[in-house]
ZATORVO-768590 format. One line per field, with one value per residue (C-alpha): residue number from 0; residue in three letters; x, y, z. Coordinates in nm, 4 decimals. Example, Ala and Ser with C-alpha at 12.3 -4.5 7.8 and 13.67 -1.06 7.14 Angstrom:
# residues 2
n <- [0,1] $
res <- [ala,ser] $
u <- [1.2300,1.3670] $
v <- [-0.4500,-0.1060] $
w <- [0.7800,0.7140] $
***
This chain:
# residues 372
n <- [0,1,2,3,4,5,6,7,8,9,10,11,12,13,14,15,16,17,18,19,20,21,22,23,24,25,26,27,28,29,30,31,32,33,34,35,36,37,38,39,40,41,42,43,44,45,46,47,48,49,50,51,52,53,54,55,56,57,58,59,60,61,62,63,64,65,66,67,68,69,70,71,72,73,74,75,76,77,78,79,80,81,82,83,84,85,86,87,88,89,90,91,92,93,94,95,96,97,98,99,100,101,102,103,104,105,106,107,108,109,110,111,112,113,114,115,116,117,118,119,120,121,122,123,124,125,126,127,128,129,130,131,132,133,134,135,136,137,138,139,140,141,142,143,144,145,146,147,148,149,150,151,152,153,154,155,156,157,158,159,160,161,162,163,164,165,166,167,168,169,170,171,172,173,174,175,176,177,178,179,180,181,182,183,184,185,186,187,188,189,190,191,192,193,194,195,196,197,198,199,200,201,202,203,204,205,206,207,208,209,210,211,212,213,214,215,216,217,218,219,220,221,222,223,224,225,226,227,228,229,230,231,232,233,234,235,236,237,238,239,240,241,242,243,244,245,246,247,248,249,250,251,252,253,254,255,256,257,258,259,260,261,262,263,264,265,266,267,268,269,270,271,272,273,274,275,276,277,278,279,280,281,282,283,284,285,286,287,288,289,290,291,292,293,294,295,296,297,298,299,300,301,302,303,304,305,306,307,308,309,310,311,312,313,314,315,316,317,318,319,320,321,322,323,324,325,326,327,328,329,330,331,332,333,334,335,336,337,338,339,340,341,342,343,344,345,346,347,348,349,350,351,352,353,354,355,356,357,358,359,360,361,362,363,364,365,366,367,368,369,370,371] $
res <- [met,leu,tyr,val,asp,val,pro,thr,ser,lys,glu,val,ala,ala,leu,asn,leu,val,arg,ser,asp,ala,cys,ile,ser,ile,tyr,leu,lys,thr,thr,pro,leu,thr,gln,glu,ile,arg,asp,ser,gln,ile,thr,leu,gly,asn,leu,ala,lys,ser,ala,ile,gly,gln,leu,glu,gly,ala,gly,leu,glu,lys,arg,arg,ile,trp,pro,leu,gln,glu,asn,phe,asp,ser,leu,leu,glu,asp,asp,ala,phe,trp,lys,his,gln,ala,his,ser,leu,ala,ile,leu,ala,thr,pro,asp,leu,met,arg,thr,tyr,arg,leu,ala,asn,lys,leu,thr,asp,met,val,lys,val,ser,asp,arg,phe,his,leu,lys,pro,leu,leu,arg,ala,ile,thr,phe,pro,his,ala,ala,his,val,leu,ala,ile,ser,glu,asn,ala,val,arg,leu,val,glu,ile,ser,ser,asp,leu,pro,ala,thr,glu,leu,arg,val,pro,asn,met,pro,arg,asp,ala,ala,ser,ala,val,gly,lys,ser,thr,ile,asn,asp,ser,gly,thr,gly,arg,arg,leu,glu,gly,leu,gln,gly,gln,lys,val,arg,leu,gly,gln,tyr,val,arg,lys,ile,asp,ala,ala,leu,arg,pro,ile,leu,met,his,ser,asp,ile,pro,val,val,leu,ala,ala,thr,leu,pro,val,glu,ser,leu,phe,arg,ser,leu,ser,ala,leu,pro,leu,leu,pro,gln,thr,ile,glu,gly,ser,pro,asp,his,leu,thr,asp,ala,glu,leu,ala,lys,ala,ala,arg,pro,val,leu,asp,gly,tyr,tyr,lys,ser,gln,ile,glu,asp,phe,his,arg,leu,phe,glu,gln,arg,ala,gly,gln,asn,arg,val,thr,thr,asp,ile,ser,asp,ala,ala,arg,ala,ala,thr,phe,gly,gly,ile,glu,ser,leu,leu,val,asp,ile,asp,ser,ile,thr,asp,gly,phe,val,asp,asp,arg,thr,gly,ala,val,thr,phe,ala,ser,glu,gly,asp,ala,asp,asn,tyr,gly,ile,val,asp,glu,ile,ala,gly,arg,ala,met,arg,ser,gly,ala,his,val,phe,ala,val,arg,lys,ala,asp,ile,pro,ala,asp,lys,glu,leu,ala,ala,ile,leu,arg,tyr,pro,ile] $
u <- [0.0185,0.1287,0.0976,0.0315,-0.1021,-0.0485,-0.1224,-0.4319,-0.3787,-0.4785,-0.2687,0.0155,-0.0876,-0.0625,0.2881,0.3765,0.3139,0.5537,0.8168,1.1230,1.4599,1.5317,1.3381,1.3916,1.2841,1.3828,1.2810,1.4062,1.3059,1.1977,0.9701,0.7394,0.9284,1.0741,1.3655,1.5125,1.4322,1.7745,1.9101,1.6750,1.7326,2.1090,2.0606,1.8017,2.0779,2.3103,2.0667,1.9959,2.3650,2.4065,2.1283,2.2309,2.5881,2.4230,2.2477,2.5798,2.7208,2.5053,2.5312,2.2259,2.2580,2.2595,1.9679,1.7830,1.9498,1.9831,1.5626,1.6459,1.9051,1.6938,1.3745,1.6034,1.7372,1.4193,1.2572,1.5747,1.5489,1.1511,1.1407,0.7299,0.7625,1.0058,0.7903,0.5165,0.6605,0.5475,0.7885,0.9007,0.9257,0.8894,1.0117,0.9572,1.1239,1.1437,1.2653,0.9363,0.7980,0.7728,0.5646,0.6148,0.4541,0.4349,0.4102,0.3053,0.5604,0.9538,1.0886,1.4789,1.6920,1.7144,1.7466,1.6884,1.7231,1.5589,1.3595,1.0140,0.9515,1.0338,0.7296,0.6929,0.7437,0.4803,0.2920,0.3617,0.2479,-0.1028,-0.0874,-0.0141,-0.0023,0.0994,-0.1298,-0.5399,-0.8264,-1.0586,-1.3874,-1.5350,-1.9145,-2.1789,-2.5217,-2.3069,-2.0042,-1.8024,-1.4317,-1.2149,-0.8773,-0.5518,-0.3100,0.0835,0.2944,0.4967,0.3274,0.0940,-0.2634,-0.4284,-0.7735,-0.8482,-1.1299,-1.4065,-1.5946,-1.9993,-1.9276,-2.2082,-2.1274,-2.3777,-2.6709,-2.9704,-2.8070,-2.7631,-3.1676,-3.2373,-3.3398,-3.2601,-3.2447,-3.2748,-3.4771,-3.7546,-4.1215,-4.4912,-4.8378,-4.8990,-4.5730,-4.4752,-4.1755,-4.2305,-3.9996,-3.7399,-3.8956,-3.8256,-3.4807,-3.3951,-3.4885,-3.3145,-2.9705,-3.0192,-3.0409,-2.7217,-2.5153,-2.6037,-2.4844,-2.1810,-2.1517,-2.1832,-1.8729,-1.6752,-1.7146,-1.4889,-1.1762,-1.2155,-1.4211,-1.0956,-0.8464,-0.6363,-0.5897,-0.8113,-1.1092,-1.1391,-1.5186,-1.5626,-1.8879,-2.1596,-2.5150,-2.7122,-2.4956,-2.2650,-2.4938,-2.6521,-2.3072,-2.2343,-2.5758,-2.6395,-2.2567,-2.0550,-1.7174,-1.4570,-1.4495,-1.2543,-1.4804,-1.3598,-1.5378,-1.3271,-1.6039,-1.6979,-1.8524,-1.5407,-1.6472,-1.3893,-1.1311,-0.8037,-0.6864,-0.3931,-0.6141,-0.8343,-0.4873,-0.3441,-0.7315,-0.7020,-0.3742,-0.4990,-0.7660,-0.5012,-0.2915,-0.5279,-0.6953,-0.3211,-0.2832,-0.6089,-0.5636,-0.2597,-0.3759,-0.7097,-0.3955,-0.2435,-0.5716,-0.6889,-0.3067,-0.3109,-0.7046,-0.5339,-0.2171,-0.4401,-0.5789,-0.2880,-0.3865,-0.0597,0.2854,0.6493,0.8337,0.8988,0.9288,0.5588,0.4055,0.5579,0.3965,0.0412,0.0919,0.1152,-0.1606,-0.3745,-0.3917,-0.2975,-0.5668,-0.3716,-0.0276,0.2474,0.5737,0.8902,0.9217,1.3199,1.4590,1.5252,1.5988,1.7145,1.6223,1.3942,1.0239,0.8880,0.6002,0.4647,0.5217,0.6303,0.9547,1.1777,1.5819,1.7972,2.0064,2.3652,2.3231,2.1228,2.2143,2.0460,1.9183,1.7332,1.4543,1.2876,1.1484,0.8948,0.8453,0.7368,0.5248,0.3367,0.2496,0.1154,-0.1100,-0.2319,-0.3580,-0.5626,-0.7548,-0.5032,-0.5020,-0.1385,-0.0026,0.3636,0.5001,0.8102,0.9641,0.8546,0.4755,0.4980,0.4611,0.8428,1.0127,0.9856,1.0061,0.6729,0.3503,0.0995,-0.2709,-0.4087,-0.7203,-0.6703,-0.4592,-0.0908] $
v <- [0.0307,0.3395,0.5804,0.9255,1.2530,1.5237,1.9041,2.0393,2.4030,2.5665,2.3860,2.5087,2.8442,2.8151,2.7099,2.9812,3.2319,3.0688,3.2664,3.1823,3.2594,2.8502,2.7182,2.3991,2.2427,1.8884,1.7043,1.3553,1.0459,0.7353,0.3936,0.1948,-0.1156,-0.0987,-0.3347,-0.0583,0.2427,0.2666,0.4486,0.7416,0.7745,0.7986,1.1073,1.2649,1.2256,1.4167,1.6849,1.7570,1.8130,1.9771,2.2159,2.2574,2.3470,2.6430,2.7529,2.7780,2.9099,3.1966,3.2502,3.0982,3.0626,2.6996,2.6994,2.7668,2.4660,2.2242,2.1202,2.1207,1.8637,1.6893,1.6269,1.5122,1.2494,1.1420,1.1113,0.9200,0.6539,0.6488,0.2868,0.2742,0.5909,0.4185,0.1364,0.3166,0.5421,0.6459,0.7862,1.1183,1.2576,1.6721,1.7524,2.1013,2.1897,2.4872,2.4902,2.5303,2.2640,1.9612,1.8718,1.5869,1.4655,1.1255,1.1939,1.0173,1.1916,1.0933,1.4366,1.5440,1.5321,1.8864,2.0989,2.4463,2.6886,3.0199,3.2243,3.0565,2.7505,2.6077,2.4733,2.4514,2.0373,2.0442,2.2508,1.9379,1.6900,1.8708,1.9353,1.5649,1.2785,1.0585,0.8123,0.7637,0.5838,0.4003,0.3309,-0.0002,-0.0415,-0.2580,-0.3525,-0.7297,-0.5504,-0.2708,-0.2104,0.0501,0.0236,0.1999,0.2504,0.4736,0.5021,0.2109,-0.0376,-0.3064,-0.2001,-0.3029,-0.3325,-0.1048,-0.2736,-0.0109,-0.0496,-0.0801,-0.0745,-0.2977,-0.6045,-0.5771,-0.3655,-0.6812,-0.6686,-0.3428,-0.3198,-0.6431,-0.7954,-1.1427,-0.9081,-0.5262,-0.6920,-0.8260,-0.7079,-0.7926,-0.6901,-0.5363,-0.4510,-0.0771,-0.0352,-0.1890,-0.2736,-0.0025,0.2196,-0.0096,-0.0637,0.2818,0.3427,0.0780,0.1376,0.4671,0.3088,0.0986,0.4084,0.6376,0.3454,0.3177,0.7253,0.6872,0.4292,0.6113,0.9662,0.9243,0.7865,1.0307,1.3238,1.4935,1.3515,1.5454,1.2101,1.1675,0.9633,0.7828,0.5973,0.2614,0.1948,0.0927,0.3316,0.3714,0.2871,0.5536,0.8143,0.7556,0.7894,1.1047,1.2901,1.1453,1.1299,1.4655,1.2560,1.4712,1.2146,1.2821,1.3681,1.0978,0.7574,0.3700,0.2559,-0.1041,-0.3404,-0.3134,-0.6705,-0.8950,-0.6632,-0.7479,-0.5080,-0.4410,-0.4205,-0.1051,0.0720,0.0349,0.1657,0.4474,0.5652,0.7039,0.8976,1.0674,1.1779,1.2810,1.5273,1.6529,1.7766,1.9095,2.0945,2.2446,2.2600,2.5224,2.7309,2.7787,2.8487,3.0889,3.2541,3.3217,3.5002,3.6952,3.8088,4.0454,4.1921,4.2483,4.0117,3.7892,3.7563,3.5695,3.8116,3.7305,4.0857,4.1550,3.8437,3.9050,4.2835,4.1166,3.8098,4.0855,4.2774,3.9499,4.0205,3.6585,3.4077,3.1689,3.0764,2.7674,2.7278,2.5803,2.2784,2.2268,2.6239,2.8402,3.2008,3.3172,3.6730,3.8881,3.9810,4.2985,4.2312,4.5583,4.6663,4.3332,4.4505,4.1945,4.1712,3.9400,3.7271,3.5684,3.2807,3.1192,3.1037,3.0871,3.4848,3.4653,3.2530,3.1164,3.3978,3.1954,2.9922,3.2966,3.4425,3.1185,3.1067,3.4682,3.3924,3.0795,3.2907,3.5222,3.1874,3.1717,2.8394,2.7625,2.4592,2.2773,2.2117,2.1218,2.4243,2.2468,2.3478,2.6814,2.9528,3.0632,2.8208,3.0532,3.0197,3.1370,3.2508,3.4222,3.4948,3.7961,3.9594,4.2652,4.4303,4.5152] $
w <- [-0.0014,-0.0918,0.2292,0.1395,0.3610,0.0787,0.1949,0.0891,-0.1016,0.2227,0.4365,0.1616,0.1776,0.5451,0.5307,0.3293,0.5961,0.8342,0.9517,1.1988,1.2413,1.0672,0.8410,0.6822,0.4308,0.3195,0.0148,-0.0512,-0.2637,-0.0347,-0.1138,-0.0236,0.0269,0.3904,0.3125,0.1058,0.3002,0.4666,0.1617,0.2356,0.6156,0.5485,0.2416,0.5233,0.7551,0.5213,0.4209,0.7831,0.8723,0.5584,0.6859,1.0457,0.9213,0.6924,0.9655,1.1859,0.9102,0.9651,1.3149,1.4758,1.8424,1.9708,2.1713,1.8610,1.6519,1.9329,1.8995,1.5253,1.5796,1.8093,1.6181,1.2767,1.5410,1.6342,1.3498,1.2177,1.4701,1.4368,1.2794,1.2991,1.0523,0.8488,0.7831,0.5735,0.3225,-0.0606,-0.3063,-0.1918,0.2200,0.2223,0.5847,0.6994,1.0117,1.2880,1.5946,1.7221,1.5191,1.2403,0.9461,0.7327,0.4389,0.2464,-0.1356,-0.4500,-0.6675,-0.7505,-0.6216,-0.6269,-0.3212,-0.1924,0.1020,0.1062,0.4091,0.4687,0.7117,0.5388,0.3376,0.0092,-0.1466,-0.4974,-0.4805,-0.2369,-0.5035,-0.7912,-0.5658,-0.5646,-0.9092,-1.0596,-0.7852,-0.9915,-0.7938,-0.7743,-0.6529,-0.9106,-0.8234,-0.9905,-0.9663,-1.1118,-0.9998,-0.8787,-0.7376,-0.6456,-0.4964,-0.4397,-0.6057,-0.5523,-0.8147,-0.8205,-1.0916,-1.0123,-0.7553,-0.8143,-0.7259,-0.4400,-0.3295,-0.0280,0.2460,0.2987,0.6322,0.5241,0.1702,0.0116,-0.1466,-0.4507,-0.5105,-0.4275,-0.0668,-0.0370,-0.0352,0.1253,-0.2096,-0.4122,-0.6802,-0.8011,-1.1253,-0.9723,-1.0900,-1.1111,-0.9937,-0.6888,-0.6159,-0.5081,-0.6860,-1.0395,-1.3533,-1.4511,-1.2145,-0.9161,-1.0830,-1.0760,-0.7293,-0.5431,-0.7898,-0.6181,-0.2368,-0.3246,-0.4875,-0.1856,0.0767,-0.1829,-0.1476,0.2599,0.3150,0.0702,0.2028,0.5102,0.2791,-0.0625,0.0591,0.1780,-0.0313,-0.2829,-0.5180,-0.7949,-0.8527,-1.1658,-1.1841,-1.3849,-1.4500,-1.7281,-1.7700,-1.5630,-1.2689,-1.3799,-1.4384,-1.1186,-0.9115,-1.0981,-0.9681,-0.6303,-0.4811,-0.4145,-0.4155,-0.6522,-0.9667,-1.2565,-1.5973,-1.7763,-1.6835,-1.7239,-2.0017,-1.9746,-1.7257,-1.4841,-1.3266,-1.5470,-1.5010,-1.2812,-1.0587,-1.2448,-1.5555,-1.4283,-1.3244,-1.6647,-1.8258,-1.5430,-1.6403,-1.9902,-1.7887,-1.5599,-1.8077,-2.0157,-1.7117,-1.6430,-1.9926,-1.9925,-1.7582,-1.9080,-2.2260,-2.0603,-1.8964,-2.2132,-2.4268,-2.1707,-2.1968,-2.5266,-2.4834,-2.2071,-2.3681,-2.6150,-2.2741,-2.1028,-1.8711,-1.8649,-1.7564,-1.7753,-1.5703,-1.2288,-1.1174,-1.2660,-1.1409,-0.7687,-0.7614,-0.9188,-0.6698,-0.3886,-0.4680,-0.5020,-0.9027,-0.9858,-1.1012,-1.2503,-1.2165,-1.3817,-1.1788,-1.2641,-1.0489,-1.0737,-1.0702,-0.8000,-0.8515,-0.4797,-0.3496,-0.1852,-0.2626,-0.0266,0.1544,0.1224,-0.2655,-0.3627,-0.5438,-0.6323,-0.4794,-0.7061,-0.5265,-0.7306,-0.4920,-0.2107,0.1831,0.4707,0.4310,0.1003,-0.0629,-0.4083,-0.5104,-0.7546,-0.4195,-0.2482,-0.5524,-0.6075,-0.1759,-0.2285,-0.5402,-0.3419,-0.0645,-0.2989,-0.4395,-0.7140,-0.9157,-0.8502,-1.0971,-1.0372,-1.3545,-1.5905,-1.8198,-2.1092,-2.0080,-1.9480,-2.2560,-2.3716,-2.1638,-1.8798,-1.4825,-1.4656,-1.6257,-1.4733,-1.6208,-1.4083,-1.2518,-1.4090,-1.7025,-1.6371] $
***
């Protein structure tokens, strides 16, 4: 099983507000295979040592460094924690707090030290998690399957999940008909399928309602249309067509991956189309300084940022004016990372992508709420 605890967009926006004399952001590759996790622990030890060294070099008081070192040492010794991992681990720490997030994405090992957290890799995890749940429903069966990029698909046990439509409504079949019955024929079948769907929805809500992992529906009519109309679960618009009854978990995972890829691709394509439309209205920018000012005053509607590059410096809290730095240190921070955080706090849609997905191969591209 892939253990993930991805923060919500609201959590990331709150993390962007954290300020401290020592904010350490560490991202490292991990593995769900417990027998191979030792390499990740060694990497974390090295990255934490590098971060502590930067803080010592910046002259931070030892009484502020000791809590950080103790928290990292405690985490490294927590065998139960390391037994349940995903593909990457994010660790955000100050002398007063530590947050960990297990991510489905495969991220590059890195450490960043500043007065605020470096959050762009977390944005990538929110944008494209590369994991999903497949909800396979028919009159005869229902199951929830977890898929990821390189692990076998796994069916999850869901408390109170009905076995099939008939047992969900206390019948031997939902297709019975006859004179004198209150619910007959197609009308009765639809009513009972609705009862079945509502029970499935109630069982899944505690698991899926607040998850950022996409949900792909595998079903045929009329179950598909009923579920989409009666459930508030965050389903992707495209359905795996055909009856899922005879598909293995692995076959469902294979069928879901093109759906996920298409969904992610459509989000970027939609951004590019709107970017081109708004360009003629002076409501776009790929300039870091312009984007920083717009983000500071809540002027960004949608934003693409390059996950890999880091431009160090400062963004003025009041004016949004940018000061660029020649290299990173324990005082400055990633400017684009800060722009993304400010944009999120004002309700912008932020996508962390590869540079090739950004117009003109820039470090960012913003669609604005008003002309500049």
